[in-house]
Each structure stands twice: as C-alpha cells, then as structure tokens.
C-alpha positions as CSV (number, residue, x, y, z in Angstrom):
1,X,-26.8,-36.2,42.3
2,X,-25.6,-37.0,45.3
3,X,-27.1,-39.8,47.0
4,X,-28.2,-37.8,49.9
5,X,-30.5,-35.0,50.0
6,X,-31.4,-32.1,52.7
7,X,-33.8,-33.1,55.0
8,X,-35.4,-31.2,58.3
9,X,-33.4,-28.1,59.3
10,X,-30.5,-27.3,58.0
11,X,-27.5,-27.6,60.6
12,X,-26.2,-24.5,59.8
13,X,-29.7,-22.5,60.6
14,X,-28.2,-21.3,64.3
15,X,-24.9,-19.7,62.6
16,X,-26.2,-18.5,59.6
17,X,-28.8,-16.5,61.3
18,X,-26.6,-14.9,63.9
19,X,-23.8,-14.2,60.8
20,X,-27.0,-12.0,59.2
21,X,-28.1,-10.2,62.3
22,X,-24.2,-8.9,62.7
23,X,-23.4,-8.4,58.9
24,X,-26.9,-7.7,57.0
25,X,-26.9,-4.4,54.8
26,X,-28.9,-1.6,55.5
27,X,-31.7,-1.6,52.9
28,X,-34.8,0.6,52.7
29,X,-37.0,-2.6,52.4
30,X,-35.7,-4.6,54.8
31,X,-37.4,-1.7,57.3
32,X,-40.5,-2.5,56.3
33,X,-43.3,-5.4,56.7
34,X,-45.8,-3.4,54.4
35,X,-46.3,-6.2,51.9
36,X,-47.3,-3.5,49.0
37,X,-43.4,-2.2,49.7
38,X,-41.9,-5.9,50.1
39,X,-43.4,-6.2,46.5
40,X,-42.0,-3.3,45.0
41,X,-38.7,-4.2,46.2
42,X,-38.5,-7.7,45.4
43,X,-40.1,-7.0,41.2
44,X,-37.4,-4.5,41.0
45,X,-34.4,-6.6,42.7
46,X,-35.1,-9.3,39.8
47,X,-32.3,-8.9,37.2
48,X,-31.5,-5.7,39.1
49,X,-28.7,-5.3,41.9
50,X,-29.4,-3.3,45.0
51,X,-27.5,-0.6,44.7
52,X,-28.9,-0.1,41.2
53,X,-32.3,-0.8,42.2
54,X,-32.4,1.0,45.7
55,X,-32.7,5.1,43.7
56,X,-35.5,3.6,41.4
57,X,-37.1,2.2,44.5
58,X,-37.3,5.4,46.7
59,X,-38.2,7.2,43.5
60,X,-41.2,4.6,42.7
61,X,-42.8,4.8,46.0
62,X,-42.7,8.7,45.9
63,X,-44.6,8.6,43.2
64,X,-47.0,5.4,43.8
65,X,-46.7,5.1,47.8
66,X,-49.8,2.9,47.9
67,X,-50.6,-0.1,46.0
68,X,-54.1,1.9,45.5
69,X,-52.2,5.0,43.9
70,X,-50.6,2.3,41.7
71,X,-53.6,1.0,40.5
72,X,-55.1,4.3,39.3
73,X,-52.2,5.5,37.6
74,X,-51.3,5.5,33.7
75,X,-49.0,2.6,32.5
76,X,-47.1,5.7,30.5
77,X,-46.7,7.1,34.1
78,X,-45.7,4.0,35.7
79,X,-43.2,3.0,32.8
80,X,-41.8,7.0,32.6
81,X,-41.0,6.1,36.5
82,X,-39.4,2.6,35.9
83,X,-37.8,4.2,33.1
84,X,-33.8,3.3,32.6
85,X,-34.6,0.2,35.4
86,X,-34.6,-2.0,32.4
87,X,-37.0,-5.1,32.0
88,X,-40.2,-2.9,31.7
89,X,-42.5,-5.8,31.6
90,X,-42.1,-5.9,35.4
91,X,-43.7,-2.9,35.7
92,X,-46.7,-3.8,33.2
93,X,-46.9,-7.0,35.6
94,X,-47.0,-5.2,39.1
95,X,-49.2,-2.4,37.5
96,X,-51.7,-4.5,36.1
97,X,-51.4,-7.0,39.0
98,X,-52.4,-3.9,41.5
99,X,-55.2,-3.0,39.5
100,X,-56.5,-6.9,39.9
101,X,-55.7,-6.6,43.9
102,X,-58.0,-3.8,44.3
103,X,-60.7,-5.0,42.2
104,X,-60.9,-8.5,43.5
105,X,-58.8,-8.1,46.8
106,X,-60.2,-5.3,48.1
107,X,-57.0,-3.4,47.8
108,X,-54.8,-5.8,50.2
109,X,-52.3,-7.8,49.2
110,X,-53.8,-11.3,49.5
111,X,-52.3,-13.3,52.4
112,X,-53.0,-16.8,50.7
113,X,-49.9,-17.8,49.0
114,X,-52.1,-19.3,46.1
115,X,-54.3,-16.3,45.4
116,X,-51.3,-14.2,45.6
117,X,-49.5,-16.5,43.6
118,X,-52.4,-16.0,40.6
119,X,-51.2,-12.4,40.1
120,X,-49.8,-11.3,37.0
121,X,-45.9,-11.7,36.9
122,X,-46.1,-13.2,40.5
123,X,-44.0,-16.6,39.7
124,X,-42.5,-19.0,42.6
125,X,-39.7,-16.8,43.9
126,X,-41.5,-13.5,44.1
127,X,-45.0,-15.5,46.4
128,X,-42.0,-17.1,48.4
129,X,-40.2,-13.7,49.3
130,X,-43.6,-11.6,49.8
131,X,-45.0,-13.8,51.5
132,X,-42.4,-15.0,53.9
133,X,-41.7,-11.4,54.5
134,X,-44.9,-10.1,54.7
135,X,-46.7,-12.3,56.6
136,X,-43.9,-15.3,57.5
137,X,-45.2,-17.6,55.6
138,X,-42.8,-20.7,55.8
139,X,-42.1,-20.9,51.3
140,X,-38.9,-20.7,50.3
141,X,-37.2,-18.5,47.5
142,X,-34.8,-19.8,44.9
143,X,-33.1,-16.8,43.4
144,X,-29.0,-17.3,41.7
145,X,-27.5,-16.3,45.4
146,X,-29.5,-18.7,47.0
147,X,-28.3,-21.1,44.2
148,X,-25.0,-20.7,44.7
149,X,-25.3,-21.3,48.4
150,X,-27.1,-24.3,48.3
151,X,-25.2,-25.5,45.2
152,X,-21.9,-25.3,47.0
153,X,-22.9,-26.7,50.6
154,X,-24.1,-30.1,48.8
155,X,-21.4,-29.8,46.2
156,X,-24.4,-30.4,43.3
157,X,-23.1,-29.8,40.2
158,X,-26.3,-28.6,38.6
159,X,-27.6,-25.0,37.0
160,X,-30.6,-23.2,38.1
161,X,-30.7,-22.1,34.3
162,X,-31.4,-25.8,33.5
163,X,-35.2,-27.6,34.5
164,X,-32.9,-30.0,36.3
165,X,-31.0,-28.2,38.5
166,X,-33.7,-26.2,39.5
167,X,-35.7,-29.4,40.4
168,X,-32.9,-30.2,42.5
169,X,-32.6,-27.0,44.1
170,X,-36.2,-26.5,45.1
171,X,-36.0,-29.3,46.3
172,X,-33.4,-28.8,49.3
173,X,-34.3,-24.8,49.3
174,X,-38.1,-26.8,50.1
175,X,-36.7,-29.4,53.1
176,X,-34.1,-27.0,55.0
177,X,-36.9,-24.0,55.1
178,X,-37.5,-23.3,58.9
179,X,-41.1,-22.8,60.5
180,X,-39.7,-20.3,62.7
181,X,-39.0,-16.6,61.3
182,X,-39.2,-17.7,57.6
183,X,-38.1,-14.2,56.1
184,X,-35.4,-13.8,57.9
185,X,-34.3,-17.3,56.8
186,X,-35.0,-16.5,53.2
187,X,-32.9,-12.8,53.6
188,X,-29.6,-14.7,56.0
189,X,-29.5,-16.9,52.4
190,X,-29.7,-14.2,49.6
191,X,-27.1,-11.6,51.7
192,X,-24.8,-14.5,52.4
193,X,-24.8,-15.1,48.1
194,X,-24.7,-12.1,47.5
195,X,-21.9,-10.8,49.9
196,X,-19.6,-13.6,50.8
197,X,-20.5,-16.7,48.6
198,X,-19.9,-14.7,45.5
199,X,-20.0,-16.4,41.4
200,X,-15.9,-15.6,41.9
201,X,-12.7,-15.4,44.6
202,X,-16.0,-16.4,46.9
203,X,-14.9,-14.8,50.7
204,X,-15.0,-18.3,52.5
205,X,-13.0,-17.3,55.1
206,X,-15.9,-15.2,56.4
207,X,-17.8,-17.6,55.5
208,X,-20.2,-18.9,59.2
209,X,-21.2,-22.2,57.5
210,X,-18.1,-23.2,55.8
211,X,-18.3,-26.3,57.9
212,X,-20.6,-27.1,56.2
213,X,-19.9,-26.5,52.8
214,X,-19.1,-29.6,50.3
215,X,-17.5,-27.2,47.5
216,X,-15.5,-25.8,50.8
217,X,-14.2,-29.2,52.3
218,X,-13.7,-30.2,48.1
219,X,-11.4,-27.3,48.3
220,X,-13.1,-26.2,44.8
221,X,-15.9,-23.7,45.4
222,X,-16.3,-21.5,42.2
223,X,-16.9,-25.1,40.7
224,X,-20.0,-25.1,41.6
225,X,-22.9,-24.3,40.3
226,X,-21.9,-25.4,36.9
227,X,-22.7,-22.4,34.2
228,X,-25.4,-23.6,31.9
229,X,-24.6,-22.8,28.0
230,X,-25.3,-19.2,26.9
231,X,-27.8,-18.5,24.3
232,X,-26.1,-17.2,21.0
233,X,-26.2,-13.8,20.3
234,X,-28.3,-12.1,17.8
235,X,-26.3,-9.4,15.5
236,X,-28.2,-7.0,14.2
237,X,-28.0,-3.3,12.2
238,X,-30.1,-0.9,13.1
239,X,-30.1,3.3,11.8
240,X,-31.8,5.8,13.7
241,X,-32.4,9.6,13.1
242,X,-31.6,12.4,15.1
243,X,-33.9,15.3,14.5
244,X,-33.8,17.8,17.3
245,X,-36.2,20.8,17.9
246,X,-35.1,23.2,20.6
247,X,-33.1,20.8,23.1
248,X,-35.6,17.9,22.6
249,X,-35.3,14.6,20.2
250,X,-38.1,13.6,18.2
251,X,-39.1,9.9,19.4
252,X,-41.2,7.7,18.4
253,X,-43.3,5.1,20.6
254,X,-41.8,1.6,19.8
255,X,-44.4,-1.8,19.9
256,X,-43.4,-5.1,19.6
257,X,-43.1,-7.6,22.4
258,X,-39.1,-6.2,23.6
259,X,-39.9,-2.7,23.9
260,X,-43.6,-2.4,23.8
261,X,-44.3,1.6,24.6
262,X,-41.3,2.6,25.4
263,X,-39.8,5.8,23.5
264,X,-37.1,6.6,21.2
265,X,-35.7,8.4,18.0
266,X,-37.1,6.6,15.3
267,X,-35.5,4.0,13.7
268,X,-35.1,1.3,11.6
269,X,-33.5,-2.9,11.2
270,X,-31.4,-2.6,8.4
271,X,-31.4,-6.3,6.4
272,X,-28.2,-7.3,4.5
273,X,-26.1,-4.5,2.1
274,X,-29.5,-2.3,2.3
275,X,-28.9,1.2,2.1
276,X,-29.1,3.2,5.5
277,X,-30.0,6.4,4.2
278,X,-33.2,5.3,1.9
279,X,-34.3,2.6,4.5
280,X,-34.2,5.5,7.1
281,X,-35.7,7.9,4.8
282,X,-38.1,5.4,4.1
283,X,-39.2,5.1,7.6
284,X,-39.3,8.2,8.3
285,X,-42.0,8.4,5.3
286,X,-44.1,5.3,6.5
287,X,-44.2,7.6,10.2
288,X,-45.7,10.8,8.3
289,X,-42.2,12.2,9.1
290,X,-40.7,13.8,5.7
291,X,-36.9,14.4,6.5
292,X,-33.6,14.4,4.5
293,X,-30.6,12.1,6.7
294,X,-27.0,13.0,6.5
295,X,-24.6,10.9,8.3
296,X,-23.6,12.0,11.9
297,X,-20.0,9.8,11.9
298,X,-20.4,7.9,14.3
299,X,-22.3,4.0,15.3
300,X,-23.2,3.0,18.6
301,X,-23.0,-0.5,20.1
302,X,-25.6,-1.3,22.3
303,X,-27.0,-4.7,23.8
304,X,-30.5,-5.6,25.0
305,X,-31.2,-9.6,26.1
306,X,-29.2,-12.1,23.6
307,X,-28.8,-9.0,20.5
308,X,-26.3,-6.9,19.7
309,X,-27.2,-4.1,17.9
310,X,-25.0,-2.2,15.7
311,X,-26.9,1.2,15.4
312,X,-26.0,4.0,12.7
313,X,-26.0,7.6,13.9
314,X,-28.3,10.2,11.1
315,X,-28.9,13.7,11.6
316,X,-32.3,14.8,9.6
317,X,-34.2,17.5,8.9
318,X,-37.4,18.2,8.5
319,X,-38.4,19.3,5.3
320,X,-42.0,19.9,6.4
321,X,-44.3,20.6,9.1
322,X,-43.6,18.7,12.4
323,X,-45.1,15.5,12.6
324,X,-48.9,15.1,13.9
325,X,-49.6,11.6,15.2
326,X,-50.3,9.8,18.4
327,X,-46.2,7.9,18.5
328,X,-44.7,10.6,17.8
329,X,-43.6,13.9,20.2
330,X,-40.6,15.7,20.5
331,X,-38.9,14.8,24.0
332,X,-36.7,16.3,26.5
333,X,-34.6,13.7,26.7
334,X,-33.1,15.0,30.2
335,X,-36.4,15.5,31.4
336,X,-38.4,13.4,30.1
337,X,-42.3,12.8,30.7
338,X,-42.4,9.8,29.3
339,X,-40.4,6.2,29.5
340,X,-37.9,6.8,26.9
341,X,-35.2,3.7,26.3
342,X,-31.6,3.3,27.5
343,X,-30.5,3.5,23.6
344,X,-32.3,6.9,23.8
345,X,-30.7,8.1,27.1
346,X,-27.4,7.2,25.0
347,X,-28.4,9.1,21.3
348,X,-28.7,11.9,23.5
349,X,-26.1,11.8,25.2
350,X,-23.9,11.5,22.1
351,X,-25.7,14.7,20.6
352,X,-24.3,16.4,23.6
353,X,-21.0,15.0,23.3
354,X,-18.0,16.7,21.3
355,X,-16.1,14.2,21.3
356,X,-18.6,11.6,20.6
357,X,-16.8,9.1,23.4
358,X,-19.7,7.7,25.6
359,X,-19.3,4.8,27.5
360,X,-22.7,3.1,29.4
361,X,-23.2,-0.5,30.8
362,X,-24.6,-1.5,27.5
363,X,-22.0,-0.3,25.1
364,X,-20.0,2.8,24.0
365,X,-19.9,4.9,20.8
366,X,-17.1,5.5,18.4
367,X,-16.5,7.3,15.7
368,X,-16.7,6.3,11.9
369,X,-15.1,8.7,10.0
C-alpha cells in the first residue's frame, strides 16, 4: 500500500462537481428525492447496466408506485414484474424490506442510516447511496466504478473483490467524503467511472481530474485496479422438455437458492453418461407428467453466474391428462403472468425459430444434427 492515504476533502472536488453538472446523463431516478424510488433504482443498478435497468425501473414503478403498494403485493407479482432483470434475490429482499418498513417504520423509509441498514438486502453501498441521495447523509459509496476511480487516482494495486482491497478503498472513500451535497458527490464519482474512467481505454484526455491522478501520471491507468482471480467455471449438462398446448409451454416452478420461485420448462441435470431420455422422463414422472420425449435436435449453451450449462432440448407429448399440480402450469412465454427464467425465454425463442439460431446475452442455440 502507498504510504500516503487520502485525508480530508479531495483536492479534485470542485473540478469533479463542475464536470458532473455539465455532463451527467439524464436518468429518471436523478429527478427525484423520493427515498423509495432512489432505493429501487440502486437495487436494480447492482449487477445491471443503466441502459438495461431503465425500462425495468419505469415498469416496476408503474406497477408498484409506492412503497406501500410494493409491500402489499404478492411475491409472485413482484418477481413477474422483475422478470428478465436477473438476480432475483434483489427483488425478494426489496419486497421483504418494504413489508418491514410498513410494519415497523410507518411506511416511511428510515432516515436513520443504521435503521435502514438493518433492512433485508441493504449493505454498505445501498445504505450510502440511498441515505446520501435522499437524506443528505455524508456517507460514501463504493461500487466498481468508484473503486476504479479511487484506485487510479491513488495508484492503488488492489481489487474491490478482495477484502484487503475493499477495506483500503472504503477507507479512502470515507476520508474524502464532503459534508456538502454528498449525494451529488457520490453520483459524480460513479458517473466519472461509468463514462470516462472506464475499465478499458479510459478517456483520460476528457477527465476533469487527470492532473490529480497518479495512474495517469505513470502513463498506465489500465494497470489499476488489479484483476481479482476469477471463480472457476462449473460445467453442467441439463435436459429440458418442451411440452406445448395452444402456444403455451408447460413450466415447473423451480426451487433452490439460485432460481427459487421462477418458472421454466421441466428439466433435470444429467450426471456422467446417463441417458438424457430416461432421466428426463423419470423426472417428468416424478412431477406427475406422463410424457414421451423425442430429441428436438438442438442444444443451448446457457450461463448463470459461474455455471455454464449445456442444455439438451427435447420435445415431449403428454401421454395422459394435463398435470394438476400447483408447481406446474402452462405459460405463454410471450405474455407470462409469472416470473420465468432466461432459459425459459430462450427455449421459447428456439421453439419459434425456423433455423434454430438464437442469440442472447447468455449464449446461443445450435443444431446438434
């Protein structure tokens, strides 16, 4: 670590604030001081780019315009509105927290940072963002963008993904936190990291604080922050059954930590060299679905966090009556009334694709014959 740490207000504060006021991007959550709306935006922006989050933000607030409206809604409706944004634990925590706010805080987002931090899903970043933007508490934020700016300004060879690096960066963020307009300050740091101090090919010539940046002075801004070791990718084989009725697909409600409560075509993970047909038909039988499976002739590569899943697609015909279980239902994938997984959407796209070539963020469909 460098010997000198930031202490007191940042020397570049005036320049950064001027730049931000002239260059900030228009975003709907920047037009409000409503803590609920700011909170929703900050939760959505975790793990999600601004352009992707914006339509979801607008749709979510149309469906749940107030915290009380969110609190009295069913989880299934919240997840359905969130569907497609991913990382569904964020939605569950937000919903649970809204109920607690109504029950314990009279329906008002707590002004006290410690009380707010005790709500489900509220970590140090969310606390700093919402409390500074809505209530002018002088609390710092540290996301990937801010971490990159601070790492380069101080030429710190650390990563926010490692405890030692995160502690050092939080320490700097706290030490330069101004008392005046803390929300604007936090937004300015995040904006600079998002549009100028980018991970690759940073636009240093346009940076308002480059004369204060050690990485720029060294001539190697991309050396900071250091890359953290990536988690090893786990490769999984899975088979799913496409069972159609009047344009809808039979879907099962998943359970487990990763996709709990979401819906997708029934399927099963495959172990070793096990027969996909027999294993899938056995899983369907366990669910109460009598069906015969035939290969659809395609596989789909799908990624969820650190898992890369090769999904074999199978067509299936019901051999008996439609299943009558709460965890099974036919869903129109183009107008679902439940939250369906990204895999479900891609399977539906495959079903309607003449040439079986479907591209998406998480992978692509290819022929297997």
